[in-house]
N, C-alpha and C positions, 0 to 999 in steps of 0.2 A: 504494500500500500504506500502511496505517496502522500506525504503530509506537508502542509504549507505553514506550519506554526512559525518557522524561522522567518518567513516573509512578513507575517503580521508583526513580529517583534522588530524587524528591521524598519518597517513602515513607521511604527511608533517612535523608534529611535531617531528616525530622520524627519519626524513630524510631517508625514505625508498622509493625509486623510483619504478615506474612501471617496469623499466628495471630490477631492482633487484628482484622484485616479480617474473618475468618471468624467468630470467636466474639463479638466486641463489636459489629460493624457489620452482620453478617448476609450478607456476600458468600459465595457458594458456592465450593467448591474448583474446580468446573467453570468458573466465571467467571474465577477466577485463572489456571487452566490456559490458557484461551483468550487471556487477556491476555499471558501468558508467551510464547505461540506467535504473537503478533501476529495472532490470528484475529478474526473478527467478534464483536462484543459489541453489545448494544442501547444505544440512547441513554439508556435508563433507567440502565444500569450506569455510563455515563459521568457522568450527572447525580449518581448516588450517590457516585461517587468524588470529583467536584468538591465536593460538600457535605462529605464527610469531610475532604478536604485543603484546603478553603476556597480553591479556585482556579478557574480557567477551563479549558475543554477544551484550549486551546492550551498550557497549562502541563503537560499530561500526555500529549499525543499529538502526533505529527508525521505529515504526509502526504508520501510520496515517490512519484514516478511509477514504475510497474512495467512500462510498455511495452504493457500490454493495454488496448486501446480497445474497450470494450463499450458502445457507444452504440446 
């Protein structure tokens, strides 16, 4: 499972609100909702967030095993 807890912490640290993400950077409410629920988002969304936060993907997300092996 991918979790975005680190992203929310980084946003708080950098004083970037959800309002600003939507109105200044063009993220949709749907994208933010999926991130809040740790649901799937596109790599494009991850790329946009990394550009906004000037960071790497590992700075905003973590992977944990969920026990489901879908190979």
